[in-house]
Backbone bond lengths (Angstrom), bond angles and torsions (degrees), N, CA, C in turn:
res aa  C-N    CA-C-N  psi(-1)  N-CA   C-N-CA  omega(-1)  CA-C   N-CA-C  phi
1 M - - - 1.437 - - 1.532 108.55 -
2 D 1.318 116.02 132.07 1.459 122.11 179.57 1.523 108.77 -94.99
3 I 1.319 116.31 109.94 1.460 121.18 -179.19 1.527 107.99 -97.82
4 K 1.330 115.90 123.16 1.461 121.22 179.92 1.527 109.54 -106.50
5 S 1.308 114.55 148.75 1.458 119.22 174.12 1.531 108.68 -74.02
6 I 1.301 116.10 164.97 1.462 120.33 176.97 1.528 109.75 -58.93
7 A 1.330 116.60 -41.62 1.467 119.94 179.39 1.529 110.72 -61.29
8 Q 1.316 118.16 -44.11 1.463 121.26 179.55 1.526 111.13 -63.01
9 E 1.324 116.70 -39.11 1.460 120.17 177.88 1.525 111.03 -64.93
10 R 1.309 116.68 -44.09 1.468 120.07 -179.84 1.527 111.09 -65.18
11 L 1.346 115.90 -41.24 1.465 118.89 -178.36 1.518 112.07 -68.74
12 G 1.309 117.94 -19.18 1.457 121.16 179.02 1.509 113.34 -103.51
13 G 1.315 117.33 4.65 1.460 120.08 -172.96 1.513 114.07 -114.41
14 P 1.319 115.37 -170.82 1.458 120.92 -177.67 1.525 113.98 -65.19
15 E 1.323 117.25 -26.57 1.468 119.80 177.93 1.524 110.53 -60.78
16 W 1.331 115.64 -42.51 1.466 120.88 -179.84 1.520 110.28 -66.81
17 Q 1.316 117.44 -40.89 1.460 120.84 179.01 1.528 111.18 -63.52
18 R 1.327 117.29 -39.62 1.473 120.82 176.33 1.525 110.48 -64.44
19 F 1.326 116.38 -40.08 1.465 120.28 178.33 1.521 110.53 -62.46
20 L 1.332 117.40 -46.05 1.465 120.93 -179.91 1.527 111.47 -62.50
21 A 1.327 117.29 -39.05 1.463 120.74 177.13 1.530 110.68 -63.45
22 A 1.331 116.34 -40.00 1.467 120.31 178.52 1.525 110.72 -66.21
23 V 1.324 117.63 -39.41 1.463 121.14 178.10 1.527 109.87 -63.45
24 E 1.312 116.95 -41.51 1.461 120.36 178.56 1.537 110.43 -62.14
25 A 1.318 117.22 -42.64 1.469 121.06 177.78 1.528 110.54 -62.84
26 L 1.323 116.44 -39.49 1.462 120.07 177.74 1.523 111.55 -64.66
27 Q 1.327 116.62 -38.34 1.467 119.75 178.84 1.519 110.83 -62.93
28 E 1.315 116.89 -39.40 1.464 120.55 178.11 1.526 110.53 -66.62
29 A 1.316 117.00 -44.58 1.460 121.02 179.00 1.527 110.70 -65.50
30 D 1.317 116.68 -39.30 1.460 122.50 179.31 1.521 110.25 -61.75
31 A 1.312 117.09 -45.28 1.460 121.00 -179.12 1.526 110.54 -60.75
32 A 1.322 116.67 -43.49 1.463 120.23 179.78 1.530 111.31 -67.57
33 L 1.307 117.01 -36.49 1.460 121.84 -178.20 1.529 111.84 -67.29
34 F 1.315 116.93 -37.05 1.462 121.31 -173.97 1.533 114.27 -101.06
35 E 1.304 117.71 -3.81 1.468 121.30 -175.51 1.530 111.99 -62.69
36 G 1.324 115.28 124.39 1.456 121.81 172.09 1.512 116.87 70.90
37 I 1.324 118.59 23.57 1.459 119.82 179.36 1.520 110.89 -110.76
38 A 1.314 115.47 158.46 1.466 121.96 -179.83 1.523 110.19 -74.00
39 D 1.341 115.07 159.66 1.462 121.04 -178.32 1.528 112.73 -56.88
40 H 1.334 117.59 -42.87 1.473 118.90 -178.10 1.523 111.17 -65.85
41 D 1.325 117.18 -33.52 1.462 119.93 176.21 1.528 110.33 -71.55
42 A 1.320 116.49 -37.78 1.463 120.89 178.58 1.519 110.40 -62.35
43 E 1.323 117.38 -39.97 1.466 120.92 178.85 1.524 110.91 -63.26
44 E 1.325 116.75 -40.25 1.467 120.18 179.43 1.541 110.80 -65.81
45 I 1.320 116.07 -42.61 1.462 120.26 178.09 1.523 110.38 -65.39
46 E 1.324 116.96 -42.10 1.467 120.81 179.22 1.523 111.47 -60.04
47 R 1.330 116.91 -42.78 1.468 120.29 177.52 1.529 110.79 -62.14
48 A 1.326 116.57 -41.01 1.457 120.66 179.19 1.530 111.18 -64.75
49 V 1.320 116.68 -38.73 1.471 121.33 178.61 1.524 109.92 -64.80
50 V 1.315 116.95 -47.50 1.469 120.96 179.84 1.525 110.31 -62.46
51 D 1.333 116.80 -42.95 1.465 120.26 178.18 1.526 111.15 -60.55
52 E 1.324 116.49 -41.98 1.470 120.07 -179.40 1.525 111.13 -67.35
53 L 1.325 117.25 -42.09 1.467 120.15 177.26 1.524 110.91 -61.99
54 A 1.320 116.41 -41.19 1.467 120.15 178.15 1.524 110.65 -65.64
55 R 1.327 116.76 -42.78 1.470 120.90 -179.91 1.524 111.23 -59.92
56 R 1.327 116.18 -36.35 1.468 120.77 -179.42 1.525 112.84 -84.27
57 G 1.328 116.73 -4.03 1.457 120.39 175.95 1.517 115.18 88.08
58 Y 1.321 118.06 6.55 1.462 119.74 -178.02 1.520 112.63 -71.66
59 L 1.303 117.57 -31.07 1.456 119.39 -178.68 1.523 111.72 -76.28
60 A 1.307 117.12 -13.84 1.466 120.73 177.93 1.527 111.46 -67.51
61 H 1.330 117.09 -20.12 1.466 121.36 -177.85 1.522 112.62 -93.79
62 T 1.315 117.97 1.33 1.459 120.38 179.91 1.524 109.56 -92.65
63 R 1.283 114.89 150.46 1.465 120.67 178.52 1.516 108.21 -132.98
64 E 1.319 115.41 143.76 1.446 119.09 176.09 1.517 108.79 -72.83
65 I 1.307 116.19 128.14 1.456 121.24 -179.67 1.524 107.92 -105.26
66 G 1.301 115.59 131.29 1.458 115.99 178.06 1.476 113.37 156.55
């Protein structure tokens, strides 16, 4: 019998596929948001994006790896 951890099950299941689809959508939105702007403007937008992700609680699920 092959026993998988919860993480292995999630990474092989529909939850992971939904996550990957969301990341792809974010990449498209990110490209449009940053296209053709100067570095100082990009930094301001990046700070706003990070602030919004933190406000919504998404950064609470990240962990430093290393």
